[in-house]
C-alpha positions as CSV (number, residue, x, y, z in Angstrom):
1,M,0.0,0.0,0.0
2,L,2.5,2.7,1.2
3,E,6.2,2.4,0.9
4,V,8.6,5.1,2.0
5,A,12.4,4.7,1.2
6,A,15.5,6.8,1.9
7,L,13.4,9.9,2.7
8,A,15.3,13.0,3.5
9,V,13.8,16.4,4.4
10,E,15.4,19.8,5.1
11,I,13.5,22.8,6.5
12,Q,15.3,26.1,6.6
13,N,18.7,24.4,6.0
14,S,18.1,22.1,9.0
15,E,18.1,18.3,8.3
16,I,14.8,17.0,9.8
17,L,14.5,13.5,8.3
18,R,17.4,11.3,7.4
19,N,17.1,8.1,5.4
20,V,13.6,7.3,6.7
21,G,12.0,4.2,5.3
22,F,9.0,2.0,6.3
23,K,6.2,0.1,4.8
24,V,2.5,-0.1,5.5
25,A,0.7,-3.0,3.8
26,A,-3.0,-2.9,2.9
27,G,-5.2,-3.5,5.9
28,E,-2.5,-2.9,8.4
29,L,-2.3,-0.5,11.4
30,V,1.2,0.8,11.7
31,C,2.5,3.3,14.3
32,L,5.3,5.8,14.1
33,V,6.4,6.2,17.7
34,G,8.8,8.8,19.1
35,R,9.3,11.7,21.4
36,N,8.1,15.2,20.4
37,G,10.4,16.5,17.8
38,A,11.5,13.1,16.5
39,G,10.1,13.8,13.0
40,K,6.8,12.0,13.1
41,T,4.6,14.9,12.0
42,T,7.1,15.9,9.3
43,T,7.0,12.4,8.0
44,L,3.2,12.4,7.7
45,R,3.1,15.9,6.2
46,T,5.7,14.8,3.6
47,V,3.7,11.7,2.7
48,M,0.6,14.0,2.3
49,G,2.5,16.4,0.1
50,Y,2.7,19.5,2.4
51,I,6.5,19.2,2.4
52,T,8.8,18.4,-0.5
53,P,11.6,16.0,0.4
54,R,15.2,16.6,-0.6
55,S,15.4,13.0,-1.7
56,G,13.8,9.6,-1.4
57,T,10.7,7.9,-2.6
58,I,7.1,7.7,-1.5
59,R,4.9,5.1,-3.3
60,L,1.3,4.4,-2.9
61,A,0.3,1.0,-4.5
62,D,3.3,1.3,-6.8
63,M,2.4,4.9,-7.8
64,D,5.2,7.5,-7.3
65,L,3.8,10.3,-5.2
66,I,6.8,12.6,-5.5
67,G,5.7,15.7,-7.4
68,K,2.0,15.2,-6.8
69,S,0.1,17.9,-5.0
70,T,-1.8,17.4,-1.7
71,L,-5.1,17.5,-3.5
72,E,-3.9,14.9,-6.0
73,R,-2.9,12.6,-3.1
74,A,-6.2,13.1,-1.4
75,R,-8.0,12.2,-4.6
76,L,-5.8,9.0,-4.8
77,G,-7.3,8.0,-1.5
78,I,-5.0,9.4,1.3
79,G,-6.9,10.9,4.2
80,Y,-5.1,13.1,6.7
81,S,-6.1,14.0,10.3
82,P,-3.5,16.5,11.5
83,E,-2.2,16.8,15.1
84,A,-4.1,20.0,15.6
85,S,-7.4,18.4,14.5
86,E,-8.0,21.3,12.1
87,V,-11.6,21.7,11.2
88,F,-13.4,24.6,9.5
89,G,-14.7,26.7,12.3
90,E,-17.2,28.6,10.2
91,L,-18.8,25.3,9.0
92,T,-21.1,23.1,10.9
93,V,-20.2,19.5,11.9
94,A,-22.4,18.2,9.1
95,E,-20.8,20.5,6.5
96,N,-17.3,19.6,7.7
97,I,-18.1,15.9,7.1
98,A,-19.8,16.5,3.8
99,L,-16.9,18.6,2.4
100,P,-14.6,15.6,1.4
101,T,-17.4,14.1,-0.7
102,W,-17.0,17.1,-3.0
103,T,-13.3,16.6,-3.2
104,R,-13.1,13.0,-4.3
105,Q,-15.5,11.0,-6.4
106,T,-15.7,7.3,-5.6
107,E,-18.0,4.3,-6.2
108,K,-19.8,5.1,-3.0
109,S,-22.4,7.8,-2.9
110,P,-21.9,10.9,-0.8
111,A,-24.7,9.7,1.5
112,E,-23.0,6.3,2.0
113,R,-19.7,8.0,2.9
114,I,-21.3,10.4,5.3
115,D,-23.2,7.6,7.0
116,L,-19.9,5.7,7.4
117,A,-18.4,8.6,9.2
118,Y,-21.3,8.9,11.6
119,R,-21.3,5.1,12.1
120,F,-17.8,5.2,13.6
121,F,-18.4,8.5,15.5
122,P,-22.1,8.4,16.3
123,N,-21.8,11.2,19.0
124,L,-21.2,13.7,16.2
125,R,-24.8,13.3,15.0
126,R,-25.8,15.2,18.1
127,Y,-23.7,18.1,17.0
128,E,-24.6,18.2,13.3
129,A,-25.7,21.8,13.4
130,R,-22.9,23.0,15.7
131,P,-20.1,25.1,14.2
132,G,-16.6,23.9,14.4
133,T,-15.6,26.7,16.8
134,H,-18.0,25.4,19.4
135,L,-16.5,21.9,19.7
136,S,-14.3,20.5,22.4
137,G,-10.9,19.0,21.7
138,G,-12.2,15.5,21.7
139,E,-15.1,16.4,19.4
140,R,-12.7,18.1,17.0
141,K,-10.5,15.0,17.0
142,M,-13.5,12.8,16.2
143,L,-14.6,15.2,13.4
144,S,-11.1,15.3,11.9
145,I,-11.0,11.5,11.7
146,A,-14.6,11.3,10.5
147,R,-13.7,13.5,7.5
148,T,-11.1,11.0,6.4
149,L,-13.8,8.4,6.3
150,A,-16.1,10.7,4.3
151,L,-13.3,11.0,1.8
152,D,-13.6,7.3,1.3
153,A,-9.8,7.1,1.9
154,D,-7.9,3.8,1.5
155,L,-5.0,5.1,3.7
156,L,-5.6,7.1,6.8
157,L,-2.8,9.2,8.3
158,L,-3.7,10.0,11.9
159,D,-1.3,12.4,13.7
160,E,-1.4,12.1,17.5
161,P,-5.1,11.0,17.6
162,F,-5.1,10.7,21.4
163,E,-3.0,13.8,22.3
164,G,-4.5,16.1,24.9
165,L,-7.7,14.2,25.2
166,S,-9.6,13.4,28.4
167,P,-8.9,9.8,29.6
168,S,-12.7,9.2,29.4
169,I,-12.7,10.0,25.6
170,I,-9.6,8.0,24.6
171,P,-11.1,4.5,24.8
172,G,-13.9,5.5,22.4
173,I,-11.6,6.9,19.8
174,R,-9.3,3.9,20.2
175,N,-12.3,1.5,19.7
176,S,-13.4,3.5,16.6
177,I,-9.9,3.2,15.1
178,H,-10.0,-0.6,15.8
179,E,-13.3,-0.8,13.9
180,I,-11.9,1.2,11.0
181,V,-9.0,-1.3,10.7
182,R,-11.4,-4.2,11.0
183,L,-13.3,-2.7,8.1
184,G,-10.2,-3.3,6.0
185,L,-8.8,0.2,5.8
186,T,-5.1,1.0,6.2
187,V,-4.0,3.3,9.0
188,L,-0.7,4.9,9.8
189,I,-0.6,6.6,13.3
190,A,2.0,9.0,14.7
191,E,2.1,8.7,18.4
192,S,4.4,10.0,21.2
193,E,2.8,8.2,24.1
194,L,3.6,4.5,24.2
195,Q,0.6,3.7,26.4
196,H,-1.6,4.8,23.5
197,V,-0.2,2.4,21.0
198,P,-3.0,-0.1,20.3
199,E,-2.2,-3.7,21.2
200,Y,-3.6,-4.7,17.8
201,A,-1.0,-2.7,15.9
202,D,0.6,-4.8,13.2
203,R,4.0,-3.1,13.5
204,I,5.6,-0.1,15.1
205,Y,8.6,2.0,13.9
206,V,10.5,4.1,16.5
207,M,11.8,7.5,15.4
208,E,14.6,9.4,17.0
209,R,16.1,12.6,15.7
210,G,14.7,12.2,12.3
211,E,15.7,8.6,11.8
212,I,14.0,5.2,12.1
213,V,15.9,3.3,14.8
214,F,13.6,0.3,15.2
215,G,10.9,-1.6,13.2
216,G,9.0,-4.6,14.5
217,S,6.1,-5.8,16.6
218,L,5.1,-4.2,19.9
219,D,6.3,-7.2,21.8
220,E,9.7,-7.0,20.1
221,A,9.9,-3.3,20.9
222,R,9.2,-4.0,24.6
223,R,12.3,-6.3,24.6
224,D,14.6,-3.9,22.7
225,T,17.2,-2.1,24.7
226,T,17.5,0.8,22.3
227,V,13.8,1.4,22.2
228,R,13.6,1.4,26.0
229,Q,16.4,3.9,26.3
230,I,14.7,6.2,23.9
231,I,11.1,5.9,25.0
232,G,11.6,4.9,28.6
233,E,10.0,2.1,30.7
234,T,6.4,2.9,29.8
235,L,6.3,0.7,26.7
């Protein structure tokens, strides 16, 4: 599904990513794990086309994404939920969810795609008429992920989906992500808190200072000395 190889990114003459490479197969849930500033968000933004890499390759189902715009990548089926859970404040919840159906045409009708978004985040139905500016952090996070479903995306990029949320909200979002994976969609999560890495993750990659320093299962990561030194004892 997604294959990143030898990715290097510079921002304002500072090297941010160095030789980053990883794979996400169709139907997998893969997590990029690392401390704040490790390069996780830069990696997702580069995959989505917001940042142009200095070198390296990004391929989606054998299609080279380098040179394609963010809009082109969205129309190819990549959905992105950013760390800040950016939603359109002047639009209602219903309008925010409907917006991706105008961006990408698929075999599913707009109504089917909107229903799918509400199916995984049913609480949003209560707020359909509420503007984005009147949502809590947890509600914005749910709305941000729901929009990727309304896009009918094949690959979901979720940047810190649990960050800053109330402990009472996290289990619901984690369960929704699990159901999304069980539906057969492919998910790549960037996460800084190891306790939030789902046990059902197929694989994790640990980032440190812009490099991938580990790739393997969650159990393997728990036994890896280097990972424990980087992340700590909370894995």
